[in-house]
Every structure is written in C-alpha cells, then in structure tokens.
Backbone bond lengths (Angstrom), bond angles and torsions (degrees), N, CA, C in turn:
res aa  C-N    CA-C-N  psi(-1)  N-CA   C-N-CA  omega(-1)  CA-C   N-CA-C  phi
1 X - - - 1.492 - - 1.495 107.84 -
2 X 1.336 116.75 135.84 1.422 124.68 178.29 1.539 109.73 -117.19
3 X 1.298 118.71 150.04 1.444 122.62 175.68 1.499 109.94 -137.98
4 X 1.368 112.65 155.19 1.455 121.05 176.05 1.555 107.46 -145.50
5 X 1.342 115.11 133.12 1.466 119.25 174.76 1.505 107.45 -97.77
6 X 1.323 116.14 127.32 1.447 122.60 -176.01 1.546 111.45 -126.94
7 X 1.280 114.01 148.59 1.521 120.81 172.22 1.535 107.26 -106.27
8 X 1.308 117.53 130.63 1.415 123.01 -177.65 1.553 109.90 -73.83
9 X 1.372 116.26 119.28 1.459 120.60 -178.22 1.530 113.35 -102.34
10 X 1.354 116.69 -11.07 1.422 122.07 -177.11 1.559 107.41 -73.96
11 X 1.286 118.99 128.11 1.488 123.56 -175.02 1.553 111.33 -56.91
12 X 1.301 117.44 -33.97 1.464 118.62 -176.70 1.546 110.72 -93.22
13 X 1.288 118.63 4.18 1.439 121.92 -179.14 1.506 110.14 72.89
14 X 1.323 116.61 -150.76 1.441 122.52 -178.49 1.513 107.96 -107.57
15 X 1.354 115.91 63.38 1.447 120.17 -178.22 1.539 108.71 -120.35
16 X 1.271 119.36 157.97 1.457 128.80 174.42 1.572 111.85 44.18
17 X 1.304 115.39 -110.89 1.512 117.37 -173.04 1.508 111.73 -63.97
18 X 1.338 120.92 -45.11 1.482 118.47 -178.38 1.562 110.72 -63.37
19 X 1.344 118.52 -36.41 1.424 120.42 176.13 1.540 111.42 -65.60
20 X 1.315 117.58 -37.97 1.429 122.57 -179.01 1.544 108.13 -64.95
21 X 1.320 115.36 -43.06 1.478 118.80 178.41 1.521 112.63 -63.24
22 X 1.339 113.48 -40.21 1.444 118.75 178.35 1.560 112.91 -61.96
23 X 1.328 115.09 -47.96 1.476 122.66 -177.61 1.533 108.36 -65.66
24 X 1.385 116.61 -40.29 1.471 118.38 179.71 1.532 110.25 -61.41
25 X 1.351 115.45 -40.55 1.442 118.19 179.34 1.486 112.30 -69.06
26 X 1.305 118.93 -43.39 1.460 122.05 177.89 1.526 112.90 -57.44
27 X 1.351 115.05 -36.69 1.438 119.80 -177.82 1.508 114.36 -67.83
28 X 1.314 115.89 -16.43 1.530 119.72 178.48 1.531 110.44 -69.65
29 X 1.316 119.30 -17.31 1.419 122.03 -171.57 1.554 112.62 -108.56
30 X 1.314 116.40 148.25 1.476 121.88 -179.22 1.518 112.72 -77.35
31 X 1.406 116.12 -22.68 1.437 120.25 -174.27 1.539 110.01 -67.69
32 X 1.323 113.49 158.61 1.450 121.43 173.08 1.479 108.17 -82.78
33 X 1.317 117.51 128.36 1.450 122.26 -173.54 1.532 108.20 -126.46
34 X 1.346 114.85 124.81 1.409 121.34 -178.35 1.540 112.20 -122.24
35 X 1.290 119.41 137.28 1.467 123.59 172.85 1.505 108.91 -104.66
36 X 1.326 118.18 128.60 1.431 124.25 177.66 1.534 110.37 -113.32
37 X 1.288 115.44 127.97 1.464 119.79 175.63 1.573 105.80 -133.40
38 X 1.286 115.64 111.45 1.450 119.26 -177.66 1.564 106.80 62.89
39 X 1.304 115.01 -131.66 1.479 121.54 -179.92 1.526 113.32 -89.19
40 X 1.380 117.45 1.81 1.448 120.62 -178.97 1.529 112.60 -103.92
41 X 1.262 115.98 156.35 1.467 121.13 177.61 1.541 109.74 -142.63
42 X 1.338 113.07 157.97 1.474 120.13 -177.27 1.533 108.80 -145.85
43 X 1.331 113.90 146.27 1.494 120.43 171.67 1.547 103.34 -73.42
44 X 1.334 114.93 121.92 1.476 120.53 -176.18 1.531 112.10 -69.52
45 X 1.334 118.55 -6.39 1.451 120.85 178.41 1.516 112.04 -100.18
46 X 1.357 115.35 5.00 1.481 120.67 -179.25 1.511 108.71 -115.73
47 X 1.331 118.12 108.37 1.471 121.46 -176.21 1.508 113.62 -58.03
48 X 1.365 116.95 -40.23 1.446 117.76 -177.99 1.576 111.24 -66.76
49 X 1.275 116.33 -38.78 1.466 118.80 178.75 1.532 109.90 -67.79
50 X 1.315 117.59 -39.47 1.553 119.91 177.60 1.515 108.82 -64.69
51 X 1.323 118.72 -45.55 1.466 118.67 179.17 1.499 112.62 -63.86
52 X 1.335 116.58 -35.83 1.458 120.51 179.99 1.528 114.57 -63.36
53 X 1.378 117.37 -21.92 1.444 118.32 176.15 1.526 112.13 -68.75
54 X 1.289 118.71 -21.59 1.466 122.40 178.68 1.538 111.99 62.67
55 X 1.291 115.39 47.74 1.490 121.42 -175.53 1.572 107.72 -74.47
56 X 1.319 115.84 123.23 1.445 121.53 -176.00 1.539 111.10 -119.49
57 X 1.315 114.96 165.20 1.460 121.15 177.64 1.526 110.31 -50.71
58 X 1.317 117.52 130.57 1.458 122.47 177.92 1.523 115.07 91.44
59 X 1.322 117.56 -15.05 1.483 122.33 178.06 1.543 109.01 -64.69
60 X 1.293 112.10 146.86 1.493 117.76 171.64 1.541 108.83 -103.08
61 X 1.279 115.03 133.74 1.438 123.54 178.48 1.520 111.16 -124.69
62 X 1.337 117.48 159.71 1.457 121.64 170.58 1.479 107.39 -119.59
63 X 1.363 115.06 131.21 1.439 121.87 173.83 1.546 106.76 -98.68
64 X 1.283 117.46 125.67 1.430 122.09 178.42 1.547 107.92 -117.38
65 X 1.308 116.69 120.26 1.443 121.30 -176.24 1.536 111.25 -125.00
66 X 1.352 113.63 129.87 1.453 117.71 -179.00 1.512 110.89 -138.66
67 X 1.307 118.32 124.93 1.466 121.56 179.01 1.550 112.50 153.62
68 X 1.269 114.91 -174.73 1.476 120.12 -174.10 1.540 114.82 -66.35
69 X 1.307 117.12 -28.81 1.500 121.08 177.51 1.504 113.06 -112.05
70 X 1.302 116.77 28.99 1.446 122.79 -173.05 1.556 112.84 -59.37
71 X 1.295 117.91 -39.91 1.465 121.27 179.13 1.515 112.31 -63.19
72 X 1.283 117.58 -47.52 1.473 122.63 178.66 1.510 112.22 -65.54
73 X 1.372 115.06 -37.58 1.469 120.60 -177.66 1.551 107.49 -68.37
74 X 1.328 118.22 -46.48 1.437 121.98 -177.58 1.532 109.99 -63.25
75 X 1.314 116.23 -44.92 1.466 120.73 -179.85 1.504 112.49 -60.40
76 X 1.356 117.74 -43.83 1.450 119.96 -178.46 1.575 111.69 -71.90
77 X 1.282 115.62 -39.04 1.508 118.78 -179.52 1.557 112.06 -70.58
78 X 1.332 116.15 -35.59 1.488 119.56 174.59 1.529 109.76 -63.84
79 X 1.325 116.31 -45.77 1.472 121.41 177.72 1.520 111.18 -58.73
80 X 1.343 114.95 -44.65 1.508 117.86 178.27 1.526 110.74 -57.95
81 X 1.331 116.07 -49.24 1.500 120.26 -174.03 1.559 112.35 -68.52
82 X 1.306 113.04 -37.69 1.510 117.82 -174.65 1.537 113.38 -88.11
83 X 1.308 117.07 -33.15 1.457 119.85 -171.14 1.537 115.34 -113.30
84 X 1.316 116.59 -42.93 1.479 120.53 -172.56 1.498 112.30 -83.72
85 X 1.349 117.24 -53.47 1.457 121.59 -175.40 1.535 113.64 -60.12
86 X 1.364 119.79 -38.90 1.468 118.47 178.12 1.564 110.79 -61.54
87 X 1.264 116.67 -28.90 1.509 120.44 -179.69 1.535 110.14 -71.22
88 X 1.281 119.24 -19.04 1.457 122.65 -177.14 1.532 109.33 -69.33
89 X 1.354 115.86 -19.22 1.477 120.12 -179.80 1.541 111.86 -72.86
90 X 1.301 116.94 -23.04 1.477 120.50 -174.80 1.482 112.16 -77.88
C-alpha cells in the first residue's frame, strides 16, 4: 500500500469537472484507491463518493492506493492533482 498527502491547488476544489477527471483517471487502474479527508473516506472510482467529501481549494487529502499497479496509479493521480487540475483554472 502506498500513500501520498496532497494539498488541493485547483481553485474550484475537487468538484464537478475536476472530480470527473480524477475518477476517470482512477478507473484506469486495477488498484483499490481511497481518498481520505479528515475522518471521511471515499472510493476514488465513485464520483458520488468523491463529490460527497466536499474537497475544496486548500484542503489536504490523503490518497491511499493498494494493488498490482499501485505505483503507477499513485504517480498519475498525484500528477493530476498537483499539475493538471490547477491548470484547469486558467
């Protein structure tokens, strides 16, 4: 199991389109992927669960990935959150 702690840099947080992009990316992998925010968690492949976390700009989340492609999954999702999604604001 791998984990990464991330700070959300996208001005709209992980809502609507950014959440859809995140879930779509997570679904490409076989690994189990969980997002933790405070005491709440969500299956990263379930759009309703991700949206229910209410992740906003500046929030810190933990990505927990476990499975055969966990390294690739974590790398791609961290890149998405840190580099791609903030560019969606422009």
